[in-house]
C-alpha distance (Angstrom), angle and dihedral (degrees) to the residues before:
residue distance angle dihedral
X1 . . .
X2 3.79 . .
X3 3.74 129.0 .
X4 3.76 117.4 -114.0
X5 3.74 118.4 -114.1
X6 3.81 118.0 -127.7
X7 3.81 92.9 -102.3
X8 3.83 90.8 55.6
X9 3.79 95.6 52.4
X10 3.80 118.5 111.6
X11 3.79 108.1 -104.0
X12 3.81 93.9 19.8
X13 3.81 110.2 161.0
X14 3.78 118.1 -148.7
X15 3.80 91.0 -167.2
X16 3.80 90.0 61.2
X17 3.79 90.4 54.2
X18 3.78 88.9 48.2
X19 3.80 91.2 48.9
X20 3.79 87.7 57.6
X21 3.78 86.9 55.5
X22 3.80 91.4 52.6
X23 3.80 90.6 48.6
X24 3.79 95.0 51.9
X25 3.81 93.3 44.6
X26 3.81 90.1 56.0
X27 3.81 91.1 51.3
X28 3.82 92.2 46.0
X29 3.79 92.1 51.3
X30 3.81 90.9 48.9
X31 3.80 94.4 49.0
X32 3.80 91.4 45.6
X33 3.83 88.4 55.4
X34 3.80 91.2 -125.9
X35 3.84 108.5 176.8
X36 3.77 116.8 -110.9
X37 3.80 100.2 34.5
X38 3.83 105.4 72.9
X39 3.82 89.3 147.9
X40 3.79 96.3 52.7
X41 3.79 88.3 120.9
X42 3.82 86.9 83.7
X43 3.79 85.9 81.8
X44 3.80 86.3 83.2
X45 3.81 88.8 58.6
X46 3.78 89.6 56.2
X47 3.80 89.1 54.2
X48 3.81 90.9 51.4
X49 3.80 93.6 51.5
X50 3.81 91.1 45.6
X51 3.80 91.7 50.9
X52 3.79 91.3 49.1
X53 3.80 90.9 48.4
X54 3.81 96.9 47.8
X55 3.80 100.7 37.5
X56 3.80 96.0 41.5
X57 3.80 90.4 47.2
X58 3.79 90.5 51.0
X59 3.79 92.6 49.6
X60 3.81 95.5 43.5
X61 3.79 92.2 50.9
X62 3.77 89.5 53.5
X63 3.79 92.3 44.6
X64 3.82 94.1 51.2
X65 3.80 94.3 45.0
X66 3.82 99.8 42.6
X67 3.81 104.2 16.6
X68 3.81 91.0 -124.8
X69 3.80 143.9 66.5
X70 3.80 119.7 -117.3
X71 3.78 96.5 -138.6
X72 3.80 94.3 175.8
X73 3.80 93.9 57.6
X74 3.79 93.3 39.7
X75 3.81 95.5 53.7
X76 3.81 90.1 44.2
X77 3.80 89.3 55.3
X78 3.79 91.9 50.6
X79 3.81 90.9 47.9
X80 3.80 94.7 56.2
X81 3.80 93.1 38.8
X82 3.80 100.2 50.5
X83 3.78 113.2 17.2
X84 3.84 105.6 57.3
X85 3.81 97.3 56.2
X86 3.80 93.8 35.7
X87 3.79 92.8 51.7
X88 3.80 95.4 43.9
X89 3.80 88.9 56.2
X90 3.81 89.8 47.5
X91 3.80 91.1 53.2
X92 3.80 91.5 50.4
X93 3.79 91.9 45.6
X94 3.81 92.7 50.4
X95 3.79 93.0 51.3
X96 3.81 95.6 46.4
X97 3.82 91.8 43.3
X98 3.81 90.6 52.8
X99 3.81 88.5 53.7
X100 3.82 99.6 40.7
X101 3.81 108.5 31.4
X102 3.77 128.3 77.0
X103 3.81 112.1 -101.1
X104 3.79 100.2 -102.5
X105 3.79 93.5 46.1
X106 3.79 89.8 44.9
X107 3.81 88.9 54.5
X108 3.79 91.6 53.0
X109 3.79 90.4 46.4
X110 3.80 91.4 54.6
X111 3.80 89.4 54.6
X112 3.80 88.9 49.2
X113 3.81 90.5 50.7
X114 3.78 90.5 50.7
X115 3.81 91.5 51.2
X116 3.80 90.4 46.8
X117 3.80 92.1 51.8
X118 3.81 88.9 52.7
X119 3.84 90.7 48.8
X120 3.80 95.1 -117.6
X121 3.81 99.3 104.4
X122 3.81 91.9 122.8
X123 3.81 91.1 55.3
X124 3.80 90.5 48.3
X125 3.80 92.3 52.7
X126 3.80 92.4 43.6
X127 3.82 89.4 53.0
X128 3.80 88.6 51.9
X129 3.81 90.1 49.8
X130 3.80 89.4 -122.5
X131 3.79 113.1 -178.8
X132 3.81 105.7 -147.2
X133 3.79 92.0 -167.1
X134 3.79 93.3 51.0
X135 3.81 86.3 48.8
X136 3.80 88.4 -164.0
X137 3.79 122.7 -121.6
X138 3.80 91.0 -88.0
X139 3.81 109.1 27.4
X140 3.77 123.0 -172.7
X141 3.82 114.4 -91.9
X142 3.81 87.3 -129.4
X143 3.80 98.5 42.8
X144 3.82 89.4 117.5
X145 3.82 90.3 63.8
X146 3.80 87.6 79.9
X147 3.80 89.4 84.4
X148 3.79 92.4 48.4
X149 3.80 88.8 52.3
X150 3.81 90.8 51.5
X151 3.81 90.1 51.7
X152 3.79 92.8 48.1
X153 3.80 90.6 49.9
X154 3.80 87.9 51.9
X155 3.82 89.9 49.9
X156 3.80 89.3 55.6
X157 3.80 99.8 44.2
X158 3.82 101.8 39.9
X159 3.84 99.2 55.5
X160 3.79 90.9 45.4
X161 3.79 90.4 49.8
X162 3.80 93.3 48.4
X163 3.80 92.3 43.8
X164 3.81 89.6 54.3
X165 3.81 89.5 46.9
X166 3.81 89.5 53.0
X167 3.80 92.2 51.1
X168 3.81 92.6 48.9
X169 3.82 91.6 46.1
X170 3.81 90.9 52.0
X171 3.79 92.4 49.8
X172 3.79 92.3 49.4
X173 3.81 91.9 41.6
X174 3.77 93.2 -121.6
X175 3.77 128.9 138.6
X176 3.83 109.4 -94.3
X177 3.82 98.1 -141.7
X178 3.85 98.6 63.6
X179 3.80 89.7 45.1
X180 3.81 91.0 49.9
X181 3.80 90.8 49.1
X182 3.80 91.5 52.9
X183 3.80 90.0 50.2
X184 3.80 90.0 51.3
X185 3.81 92.3 48.0
X186 3.80 93.8 50.8
X187 3.82 93.1 45.6
X188 3.80 92.6 46.5
X189 3.81 94.7 49.4
X190 3.81 92.6 44.9
X191 3.79 91.9 49.9
X192 3.79 92.0 48.2
X193 3.80 91.0 52.8
X194 3.81 90.6 49.4
X195 3.80 88.8 49.1
X196 3.80 91.9 54.1
X197 3.80 92.9 48.3
X198 3.80 97.1 44.8
X199 3.79 94.4 42.9
X200 3.79 87.9 58.4
X201 3.80 96.5 42.7
X202 3.81 105.2 30.9
X203 3.81 113.3 7.8
X204 3.81 95.3 175.3
X205 3.81 90.9 58.8
X206 3.80 92.8 40.4
X207 3.77 92.4 56.3
X208 3.81 95.6 59.7
X209 3.79 103.7 26.3
X210 3.81 118.8 112.3
X211 3.79 87.8 -145.1
X212 3.80 91.8 62.9
X213 3.80 94.9 41.8
X214 3.80 100.9 44.9
X215 3.81 91.9 87.0
X216 3.81 90.0 63.9
X217 3.80 90.4 55.5
X218 3.79 86.4 44.2
X219 3.80 92.7 54.9
X220 3.78 89.6 54.2
X221 3.80 89.9 45.5
X222 3.79 93.9 51.1
X223 3.79 89.8 50.9
X224 3.81 89.4 51.6
X225 3.82 89.4 51.5
X226 3.80 91.3 49.4
X227 3.81 91.6 51.8
X228 3.80 96.3 48.0
X229 3.79 94.7 94.6
X230 3.77 97.9 34.9
X231 3.82 115.6 107.0
X232 3.80 116.6 -125.9
X233 3.76 94.4 -129.3
X234 3.76 137.5 32.2
X235 3.80 121.3 -83.3
X236 3.83 118.5 -99.2
X237 3.79 112.6 -87.4
X238 3.81 128.2 -138.7
X239 3.79 120.5 -129.8
X240 3.81 92.5 -115.2
X241 3.77 93.8 56.4
X242 3.80 97.0 38.2
X243 3.82 98.2 105.2
X244 3.82 98.8 48.6
X245 3.79 90.0 39.2
X246 3.76 90.5 55.9
X247 3.78 89.0 52.1
X248 3.78 92.3 50.1
X249 3.79 90.9 45.5
X250 3.80 91.0 51.5
X251 3.80 91.4 50.9
X252 3.78 90.4 46.1
X253 3.79 92.5 51.9
X254 3.79 92.0 46.2
X255 3.81 90.3 51.1
X256 3.78 94.6 49.4
X257 3.80 91.3 44.1
X258 3.80 89.2 54.3
X259 3.81 91.2 47.1
X260 3.80 91.1 51.4
X261 3.78 94.8 49.9
X262 3.80 90.0 44.6
X263 3.81 87.9 55.7
X264 3.79 90.3 49.2
X265 3.81 89.9 49.1
X266 3.82 90.4 51.0
X267 3.80 90.6 54.3
X268 3.80 92.0 45.6
X269 3.81 92.0 47.7
X270 3.80 90.1 51.7
X271 3.80 92.0 50.5
X272 3.81 92.8 49.8
X273 3.82 102.3 37.4
X274 3.80 102.9 34.7
X275 3.78 118.8 79.1
X276 3.79 140.5 167.6
X277 3.82 91.5 -70.5
X278 3.82 93.3 57.6
X279 3.81 112.7 111.6
X280 3.79 99.1 -116.1
X281 3.00 142.5 -137.9
X282 3.83 96.4 2.0
X283 3.78 117.7 88.7
X284 3.79 91.7 -24.4
X285 3.81 91.0 67.1
X286 3.80 90.2 62.6
X287 3.80 92.3 76.8
X288 3.83 99.8 59.3
X289 3.81 90.6 34.9
X290 3.80 94.9 54.1
X291 3.79 89.6 40.4
X292 3.79 90.1 58.0
X293 3.80 91.7 46.3
X294 3.81 89.9 51.6
X295 3.80 91.7 54.6
X296 3.80 93.7 46.0
X297 3.80 93.8 47.8
X298 3.82 95.9 67.2
X299 3.86 114.7 116.7
X300 3.80 118.6 -113.9
X301 3.78 95.7 -109.4
X302 3.81 89.7 54.3
X303 3.80 97.0 45.1
X304 3.79 92.8 62.3
X305 3.81 95.7 51.2
X306 3.83 112.5 109.2
X307 3.79 111.6 -110.2
X308 3.78 95.9 33.8
X309 3.80 123.7 113.3
X310 3.79 90.2 -116.8
X311 3.80 92.0 55.2
X312 3.82 91.9 50.2
X313 3.79 92.8 46.9
X314 3.79 90.5 49.9
X315 3.81 93.5 57.1
X316 3.79 112.6 120.0
X317 3.84 98.2 -113.0
X318 3.79 92.2 49.5
X319 3.80 92.0 47.3
X320 3.81 90.2 49.8
X321 3.80 89.7 57.6
X322 3.80 87.5 47.4
X323 3.81 91.9 53.9
X324 3.79 88.6 49.0
X325 3.82 94.1 44.2
X326 3.80 99.6 94.9
X327 3.79 95.8 48.8
X328 3.81 92.5 40.1
X329 3.79 91.3 51.2
X330 3.80 90.4 51.0
X331 3.80 96.4 47.2
X332 3.79 106.2 38.4
X333 3.81 100.1 66.2
X334 3.84 97.7 52.2
X335 3.81 88.2 48.2
X336 3.82 91.8 53.6
X337 3.80 96.3 43.5
X338 3.79 96.1 44.9
X339 3.81 91.1 45.6
X340 3.80 89.2 53.7
X341 3.80 89.4 50.2
X342 3.80 92.6 49.8
X343 3.81 100.8 41.4
X344 3.79 105.6 18.6
X345 3.82 129.1 -108.5
X346 3.79 111.0 -21.6
X347 3.79 129.3 -150.3
X348 3.77 122.3 -119.4
X349 3.84 95.5 -98.3
X350 3.80 90.5 56.9
X351 3.80 90.3 45.0
X352 3.79 90.4 53.0
X353 3.81 90.6 52.8
X354 3.80 90.6 49.2
X355 3.79 90.9 47.9
X356 3.79 91.0 53.2
X357 3.79 88.9 47.9
X358 3.79 88.8 51.6
X359 3.79 86.4 56.2
X360 3.80 89.0 63.8
X361 3.79 90.7 53.1
X362 3.80 89.0 46.4
X363 3.82 89.9 53.9
X364 3.80 89.4 55.5
X365 3.81 90.5 49.4
X366 3.81 89.4 49.6
X367 3.81 95.0 48.2
X368 3.79 99.1 38.2
X369 3.80 103.6 33.4
X370 3.80 118.1 8.1
X371 3.83 102.7 44.7
X372 3.84 99.6 36.3
X373 3.79 94.1 50.8
X374 3.78 93.9 39.4
X375 3.81 94.6 53.5
X376 3.82 104.5 26.3
X377 3.85 107.9 124.1
X378 3.79 91.9 -140.1
X379 3.80 89.1 58.5
X380 3.80 100.7 35.0
X381 3.81 96.0 50.3
X382 3.80 95.9 48.0
X383 3.83 117.6 56.0
X384 3.79 89.9 -164.0
X385 3.80 89.1 59.7
X386 3.81 90.3 52.1
X387 3.79 90.4 51.7
X388 3.80 90.3 48.8
X389 3.80 92.0 51.6
X390 3.80 92.3 49.2
X391 3.81 93.8 43.6
X392 3.80 91.4 49.6
X393 3.79 90.7 53.1
X394 3.79 92.2 50.7
X395 3.82 91.9 48.0
X396 3.80 91.4 50.8
X397 3.81 91.5 50.4
X398 3.80 92.0 47.5
X399 3.80 91.1 47.7
X400 3.79 92.1 50.8
X401 3.80 93.2 48.4
X402 3.79 95.2 44.5
X403 3.79 93.6 43.4
X404 3.78 95.6 49.6
X405 3.79 90.7 38.8
X406 3.79 93.3 54.5
X407 3.80 90.9 53.7
X408 3.79 90.7 51.6
X409 3.80 92.6 45.3
X410 3.78 90.7 53.7
X411 3.79 92.8 56.0
X412 3.81 92.9 44.8
X413 3.79 92.6 47.9
X414 3.80 89.8 58.4
X415 3.80 89.6 52.9
X416 3.80 91.7 49.9
X417 3.79 91.5 52.9
X418 3.79 89.9 51.7
X419 3.82 90.6 47.5
X420 3.80 90.1 68.8
X421 3.83 88.6 68.2
X422 3.81 94.0 61.4
X423 3.81 109.4 111.5
X424 3.79 105.5 -140.4
X425 3.81 93.2 -171.6
X426 3.80 88.8 62.6
X427 3.79 97.6 48.6
X428 3.80 94.9 112.5
X429 3.80 95.9 44.4
X430 3.83 111.5 117.7
X431 3.80 90.5 -117.7
X432 3.81 91.9 53.5
X433 3.79 93.8 45.2
X434 3.79 89.4 52.2
X435 3.80 91.6 60.0
X436 3.80 115.8 106.1
X437 3.80 101.2 179.4
X438 3.78 146.3 17.8
X439 3.81 137.2 80.6
X440 3.79 118.7 -18.0
X441 3.78 135.1 -150.7
X442 2.95 126.5 -101.4
X443 3.80 93.4 38.8
X444 3.77 115.7 -108.2
X445 3.81 96.9 -113.6
X446 3.82 90.5 50.8
X447 3.79 97.5 42.4
X448 3.81 97.7 90.8
X449 3.81 89.9 55.6
X450 3.80 94.7 45.2
X451 3.80 94.7 108.7
X452 3.82 131.5 119.8
X453 3.83 106.6 -70.3
X454 3.82 95.6 -129.7
X455 3.80 93.4 62.7
X456 3.83 95.9 121.8
X457 3.82 99.1 60.1
X458 3.81 98.2 30.8
X459 3.80 104.1 38.3
X460 3.75 109.6 51.4
X461 3.75 141.8 34.3
X462 3.79 105.8 -4.0
X463 3.80 108.6 -168.7
X464 3.77 110.7 -106.1
X465 3.80 91.5 -151.7
X466 3.81 97.8 49.0
X467 3.78 115.3 114.9
X468 3.81 93.0 -146.7
X469 3.76 135.7 29.4
X470 3.83 115.0 -115.6
X471 3.79 114.2 -77.2
X472 3.81 90.6 -120.7
X473 3.81 88.5 62.6
X474 3.82 96.0 55.8
X475 3.80 124.6 71.7
X476 3.80 138.6 162.9
X477 3.80 135.3 46.4
X478 3.83 113.3 -36.0
X479 3.81 91.5 -133.2
X480 3.81 93.9 53.8
X481 3.80 125.9 101.1
X482 3.82 110.6 -66.9
X483 3.81 106.5 -114.8
X484 3.82 121.0 176.2
X485 3.79 126.7 -164.7
X486 3.80 104.4 -150.7
X487 3.79 127.0 -178.7
X488 3.78 147.1 62.4
X489 3.81 133.0 -52.3
X490 3.81 91.4 -65.1
X491 3.80 88.2 60.3
X492 3.79 91.1 43.8
X493 3.80 91.5 56.9
X494 3.83 87.0 73.9
X495 3.81 94.2 50.1
X496 3.81 94.8 99.6
X497 3.79 93.5 51.7
X498 3.81 91.4 43.6
X499 3.80 92.4 51.5
X500 3.80 89.6 55.7
X501 3.79 91.6 45.7
X502 3.82 90.9 48.7
X503 3.80 91.4 52.4
X504 3.82 91.3 50.4
X505 3.81 94.9 44.0
X506 3.80 97.5 40.8
X507 3.81 95.5 -117.0
X508 3.80 122.5 153.9
X509 3.80 97.2 -132.8
X510 3.80 125.5 -165.9
X511 3.82 122.2 -171.7
X512 3.81 114.0 -145.4
X513 3.79 109.6 172.7
X514 3.78 139.2 141.9
X515 3.79 126.7 -172.1
X516 3.78 114.6 -111.3
X517 3.81 94.8 11.0
X518 3.79 118.6 110.4
X519 3.84 118.5 -157.4
X520 3.80 87.4 -132.9
X521 3.80 113.0 100.7
X522 3.77 93.6 -112.3
X523 3.82 113.1 159.0
X524 3.78 113.2 -101.3
X525 3.80 90.1 -125.5
X526 3.81 88.8 71.6
X527 3.81 95.4 51.2
X528 3.79 115.5 89.7
X529 3.80 98.4 166.1
X530 3.79 100.1 64.7
X531 3.77 142.1 13.7
X532 3.80 131.5 -134.6
X533 3.80 91.8 24.8
X534 3.77 93.7 139.1
X535 3.81 95.5 56.4
X536 3.80 91.5 41.9
X537 3.81 92.6 49.5
X538 3.79 94.7 45.6
X539 3.79 93.8 50.0
X540 3.80 93.5 46.3
X541 3.82 94.2 46.7
X542 3.81 89.8 55.4
X543 3.81 92.7 48.9
X544 3.80 94.3 44.2
X545 3.79 93.4 47.6
X546 3.80 89.8 52.6
X547 3.82 94.5 52.2
X548 3.80 111.9 22.8
X549 3.77 130.1 93.5
X550 3.82 90.7 -169.2
X551 3.80 131.7 9.7
X552 3.80 122.7 -154.9
X553 3.80 110.3 -154.8
X554 3.79 123.9 -160.5
X555 3.78 132.5 170.9
X556 3.76 144.0 159.6
X557 3.79 114.3 -98.3
X558 3.82 89.3 -143.9
X559 3.81 92.3 90.8
X560 3.78 88.9 66.7
X561 3.79 101.1 46.5
X562 3.76 91.9 88.7
X563 3.81 107.5 91.5
X564 3.79 93.0 -124.5
X565 3.80 92.6 48.7
X566 3.81 92.5 45.9
X567 3.78 89.8 59.8
X568 3.80 89.4 54.6
X569 3.81 95.7 45.2
X570 3.79 101.4 99.5
X571 3.79 93.9 39.6
X572 3.83 91.0 49.0
X573 3.81 93.1 51.6
X574 3.81 94.0 41.4
X575 3.79 89.5 55.3
X576 3.80 91.3 57.2
X577 3.80 94.2 41.1
X578 3.81 90.4 51.4
X579 3.80 92.2 54.0
X580 3.79 90.8 56.0
X581 3.80 91.1 43.2
X582 3.81 89.2 56.6
X583 3.82 87.3 63.3
X584 3.83 94.5 40.5
X585 3.81 91.4 -115.0
X586 3.83 110.6 150.7
X587 3.79 116.6 -134.3
X588 3.81 129.2 -142.5
X589 3.80 109.7 -162.4
X590 3.82 116.6 -152.1
X591 3.77 112.2 -151.1
X592 3.79 113.2 -131.6
X593 3.78 116.3 -99.8
X594 3.82 119.9 -118.6
X595 3.81 112.6 -73.5
X596 3.82 116.1 -144.7
X597 3.86 93.4 -171.0
X598 3.84 91.2 -154.7
X599 3.81 122.9 81.4
X600 3.79 103.3 -90.3
X601 3.84 101.4 -164.1
X602 3.80 89.5 51.3
X603 3.80 91.2 49.9
X604 3.80 93.5 47.3
X605 3.81 91.5 48.9
X606 3.80 87.1 66.2
X607 3.81 94.7 40.1
X608 3.78 102.3 44.0
X609 3.82 90.9 136.6
X610 3.79 95.2 46.7
X611 3.81 115.3 32.1
X612 3.80 90.5 179.3
X613 3.81 88.7 77.8
X614 3.81 86.7 73.2
X615 3.79 97.8 47.2
X616 3.80 116.1 114.4
X617 3.79 136.6 -154.7
X618 3.79 115.7 -85.8
X619 3.80 91.0 -140.8
X620 3.81 90.1 60.6
X621 3.79 100.8 36.7
X622 3.80 98.9 37.3
X623 3.81 111.1 28.3
X624 3.83 119.5 -177.2
X625 3.80 114.3 -76.4
X626 3.82 111.9 -142.6
X627 3.81 90.9 -163.9
X628 3.80 89.8 69.3
X629 3.80 89.7 56.6
X630 3.79 92.7 48.5
X631 3.81 91.5 49.1
X632 3.81 91.5 48.6
X633 3.82 90.9 50.1
X634 3.80 91.8 49.0
X635 3.79 93.2 -117.1
X636 3.81 91.6 131.5
X637 3.83 107.4 56.2
X638 3.79 114.1 -154.4
X639 3.81 92.9 19.8
X640 3.81 125.0 108.5
X641 3.79 126.9 179.7
X642 3.80 133.6 -135.7
X643 3.79 119.3 -163.1
X644 3.80 122.8 -179.1
X645 3.79 94.4 163.5
X646 3.79 90.5 107.1
X647 3.80 89.4 72.0
X648 3.80 92.6 47.5
X649 3.79 96.5 42.6
X650 3.80 118.5 16.6
X651 3.81 98.8 155.6
X652 3.79 138.6 40.5
X653 3.82 88.8 -82.4
X654 3.80 119.8 58.3
X655 3.82 113.8 -143.9
X656 3.79 123.8 -130.6
X657 3.80 90.9 -157.0
X658 3.80 124.8 35.7
X659 3.78 116.4 -164.4
X660 3.81 91.8 -31.3
X661 3.81 93.6 -43.8
X662 3.81 111.7 124.1
X663 3.79 101.4 -139.7
X664 3.82 101.6 -166.8
X665 3.80 133.9 45.8
X666 3.81 94.1 -164.7
X667 3.80 136.1 -10.8
X668 3.79 95.3 -54.3
X669 3.81 118.7 11.1
X670 3.79 130.5 78.6
X671 3.77 118.2 -119.2
X672 3.79 113.0 -108.1
X673 3.82 86.4 -119.8
X674 3.81 91.3 56.9
X675 3.82 92.2 46.3
X676 3.80 88.5 51.4
X677 3.80 93.3 50.3
X678 3.82 89.6 48.1
X679 3.79 92.3 49.2
X680 3.87 95.1 102.0
X681 3.81 90.3 54.1
X682 3.82 91.2 48.3
X683 3.81 91.6 46.8
X684 3.80 92.6 51.1
X685 3.78 91.0 49.9
X686 3.80 93.7 48.2
X687 3.80 94.0 47.3
X688 3.81 89.0 50.4
X689 3.81 89.2 66.9
X690 3.78 120.3 89.4
X691 3.81 90.6 -131.4
X692 3.82 95.1 60.5
X693 3.77 105.8 16.9
X694 3.81 102.4 40.7
């Protein structure tokens, strides 16, 4: 006995296979940075709807025919379908990453591979506050596994939910299908509401959360439920009614053909018009989702008609891409990311060539791993064999990640031990400044966590209705001058040094900061990093102006690097300065520190003997600040400026390490250790102002 291939199954739909091809092509074009398709990421949405349609249809057919769900067989099928290819690619990615990436980034990648093998990659990236749209300067080679994790989580929850529905329906002597449909409706609506809320409040979490994506699976599932009772072909016609029936059939086909092409147009419009600034998923995800549903909804006798979307999608070349889609999706992203790491940032033509090359690797994965194990009779006919195949793949991926990770950890541990010997009080000695290599402080494995310890209460969502700021955010004698540090995470990086200065100077310091929110009155539409910044800023400005004697403002300059935002820069800052001037509150403006853009600890981990490899151009990391000119010319009354960038970047190249001091904990922020060492320079500059030193 031989197992049937997918194309031999009763009810197999070639247009569905072709739709997979369309979905993966959109994602490939997006990841290759091909001009004209900035919204190609909607291809993932097509995959979600397809999965909901196929899996829910499979489960509902079983539920209506048997009254139960065979969980054992279902999970076995998912294990042999998904895990072998996914884990083989993870093993290959782990090995190449260990060879190509710098040690610290390789360590993080091994953790990502481990999470991906356990099907929780999306939760890992959410915990790291990874912004998929921003795609970071050094994204994880397995970042794309977030969508696979969401699908796998759906494959676990949905069958359990429907199985429970079947049991309850049997006990109450109700038909299982209507009950299952109601469950799907409630879950879909609830998920859509959560998606709207989270997309507005925390878009990075919303993008990868199963709670905000379940409604897309649900839309596909509801369509599958609606089609359960529909016959594939038209009903037999009598001779007497043949002529009018033909007319009705022609109108019907024309209508469904129009619906299908409208769905295709909706997907195409999304891919062309959407971009990284689009609030997604939210309402925007409705367009590609409904477009996919429209294509899938076409009756069988319409899908085969030449000129319809279904007929085009079912063409052999399109279906071939669809068969290759899973493996190609898995392979292409590690190839692109690791190529960037090895050869530097690549242009879109080179990325297209690499993507096509990844297709060849994907074909090998399809022929040698995915198809044989998916269709082998010995595996298909024995659920235990399917579990064994899937479990073996997971074990291999875990072994590769842990093995390569342990080697990297060993090398980094030696560096951390040596870091303890760095004398921070001698950083600015000529002998220390002359050093160009060696251990750094803080140690490389601790650098990412080297932030002020009160980050959670003081950098985040301060309650707008609270009568007092959290106690952890207030320091110094209550009767001292009221000084407020106000800004985003780049202002917060100085909070440790400012707390020490406040204690020494007798200031009553309050820290009011929120990540991604500049104090400048920049319109919310131009802010991608955080939501609700306008309302937060307005409320805090009013409170600060009513209490403060002096306000210290700090902000990243990155908000203003976009050409449109740069034009608004002076007006945005003047608006905030004017509001404090109305209350006679003097302002001390902290110039932004140099911004490397790349992850500095990761870079230094691969350049421990030559720190200069991680230096960056001053023109890129520290662009001119027009506010400093306006302050110097007296064009901003009541505003003084403090600039310590000369210590951090005194030449045309800005160092990442200064005399053994690791300056940055990521691609933007100073380490708390560096801010502490620079405290005397900051204190001198602050006391030189009339607002704080008079």
